[in-house]
C-alpha positions as CSV (number, residue, x, y, z in Angstrom):
1,M,-4.4,-127.5,107.6
2,N,-2.8,-127.8,110.9
3,K,0.8,-126.3,110.9
4,N,2.1,-129.5,112.5
5,V,1.3,-131.5,109.4
6,T,4.3,-132.2,107.2
7,I,3.8,-132.5,103.5
8,I,5.8,-135.3,101.9
9,I,6.5,-134.8,98.1
10,A,7.6,-138.0,96.4
11,E,8.6,-136.9,93.0
12,D,11.7,-137.8,91.0
13,D,11.4,-134.9,88.6
14,E,13.2,-131.9,90.3
15,G,11.3,-129.4,88.2
16,H,7.9,-130.8,89.1
17,A,8.9,-131.0,92.8
18,F,10.1,-127.3,92.7
19,L,6.8,-126.2,91.1
20,I,4.8,-128.1,93.6
21,K,6.7,-126.7,96.6
22,R,6.6,-123.1,95.2
23,N,2.9,-123.1,94.4
24,L,1.8,-124.8,97.6
25,S,3.6,-121.9,99.4
26,K,2.0,-119.3,97.0
27,S,-1.4,-120.8,97.9
28,G,-0.7,-119.8,101.6
29,L,0.5,-123.1,103.1
30,I,3.3,-122.7,105.6
31,N,3.6,-126.3,106.5
32,P,7.0,-128.0,106.4
33,I,7.7,-129.8,103.1
34,I,10.0,-132.8,102.7
35,H,11.0,-133.9,99.2
36,F,12.0,-137.5,98.4
37,K,13.2,-138.5,94.9
38,D,12.1,-142.1,95.0
39,G,9.7,-144.5,96.7
40,D,12.4,-146.2,98.6
41,E,13.3,-143.0,100.4
42,V,9.6,-142.5,101.3
43,L,9.3,-146.0,102.7
44,N,12.5,-145.7,104.7
45,F,11.4,-142.4,106.2
46,F,8.2,-143.9,107.4
47,K,9.8,-147.2,108.5
48,Q,12.1,-145.2,110.8
49,I,15.2,-146.6,109.2
50,S,16.5,-143.8,107.0
51,K,19.8,-142.1,107.7
52,G,18.3,-138.7,107.4
53,E,15.2,-137.2,109.0
54,L,12.8,-139.7,110.5
55,A,9.1,-139.7,110.7
56,D,7.6,-138.6,114.0
57,P,4.6,-140.7,115.0
58,G,3.2,-137.7,117.0
59,K,3.0,-135.6,113.8
60,G,0.6,-135.6,111.0
61,Y,1.7,-136.3,107.4
62,I,0.2,-136.1,104.0
63,V,1.9,-137.7,101.0
64,L,1.8,-136.3,97.4
65,L,3.0,-139.3,95.5
66,D,4.1,-139.7,91.9
67,I,3.6,-143.1,90.3
68,K,6.6,-143.4,88.0
69,M,9.7,-143.2,90.2
70,P,13.0,-145.1,90.4
71,K,13.7,-147.9,92.8
72,V,10.2,-148.3,94.2
73,D,7.3,-146.9,92.2
74,G,4.4,-145.0,93.7
75,T,1.8,-147.8,93.5
76,E,4.1,-150.0,95.5
77,V,4.6,-147.2,98.1
78,L,0.9,-146.8,98.2
79,E,0.2,-150.5,98.7
80,K,2.8,-150.9,101.4
81,M,1.7,-147.8,103.4
82,K,-2.0,-148.7,103.1
83,S,-1.4,-152.3,104.2
84,D,0.5,-151.1,107.3
85,Q,-1.6,-150.9,110.5
86,V,-0.2,-147.5,111.5
87,L,0.7,-145.9,108.2
88,R,-2.7,-146.6,106.5
89,K,-4.3,-143.5,108.0
90,I,-1.8,-141.2,106.4
91,P,-3.6,-139.5,103.5
92,I,-2.0,-140.2,100.1
93,I,-2.8,-138.1,97.1
94,M,-1.5,-139.5,93.8
95,I,-0.2,-136.6,91.7
96,T,1.1,-137.9,88.4
97,T,1.0,-137.6,84.6
98,T,-0.5,-141.1,84.3
99,D,-4.2,-140.8,83.4
100,A,-4.8,-144.4,82.3
101,P,-8.2,-145.6,83.7
102,A,-6.6,-148.9,84.9
103,E,-3.9,-147.0,86.8
104,V,-6.5,-144.7,88.4
105,E,-8.6,-147.7,89.4
106,L,-5.6,-149.6,90.8
107,C,-4.6,-146.6,93.0
108,H,-8.1,-146.2,94.4
109,K,-8.3,-149.9,95.0
110,L,-5.0,-149.8,96.9
111,G,-6.4,-147.0,99.1
112,C,-5.3,-143.6,97.7
113,N,-7.3,-140.7,99.0
114,S,-7.3,-138.7,95.8
115,Y,-5.8,-138.9,92.3
116,I,-4.7,-135.8,90.5
117,V,-3.4,-135.8,86.9
118,K,-0.6,-133.3,86.3
119,P,-1.4,-131.3,83.2
120,I,1.3,-131.1,80.6
121,D,0.7,-127.4,80.1
122,Y,2.8,-125.3,82.5
123,E,0.1,-122.8,83.5
124,K,-2.5,-125.5,84.0
125,F,0.0,-127.5,86.2
126,I,0.6,-124.4,88.4
127,D,-3.2,-123.8,88.7
128,V,-3.7,-127.5,89.7
129,V,-1.0,-127.2,92.4
130,K,-2.5,-123.9,93.8
131,R,-5.9,-125.5,94.0
132,L,-4.4,-128.5,95.8
133,G,-2.8,-126.0,98.2
134,Y,-6.2,-124.4,98.9
135,F,-7.7,-127.8,99.5
136,L,-4.9,-128.7,101.9
137,E,-5.6,-125.6,103.9
138,I,-9.0,-126.9,105.0
139,V,-8.4,-130.6,105.3
140,E,-7.9,-132.2,108.7
141,I,-5.0,-134.7,108.9
142,P,-4.6,-137.3,111.8
143,N,-1.3,-137.9,113.6
144,A,0.8,-140.7,112.1
145,G,1.0,-142.7,115.4
């Protein structure tokens, strides 16, 4: 993956976020990673209204999005981003413990690019994230703007 692509992790569980970041790095990714703890922070980042770091329309982004988060859940973030004329081309990968067929169907209907279920087993979870890292090394991501 292009080094100019920033990986956004939207995950309220600090432990899961840490494992995702660590194992993406172990898979060889050197891309910048930004972690948000709720969907509201993600939307603010992309709406250019957050008080912290702002999204750069000249960069590429990929979002790893959990569903169950405080304030604004992942499906609402997905729906808002995919209905926005500019943000819709940002790839969004749902990475969540929710494996309910209706939830998977809804996320694909709303426009997610992939849906990954986080295994409960620690070792399997690490393996899934490493495989995701290998996938991200070869995928091409467009600029946000």
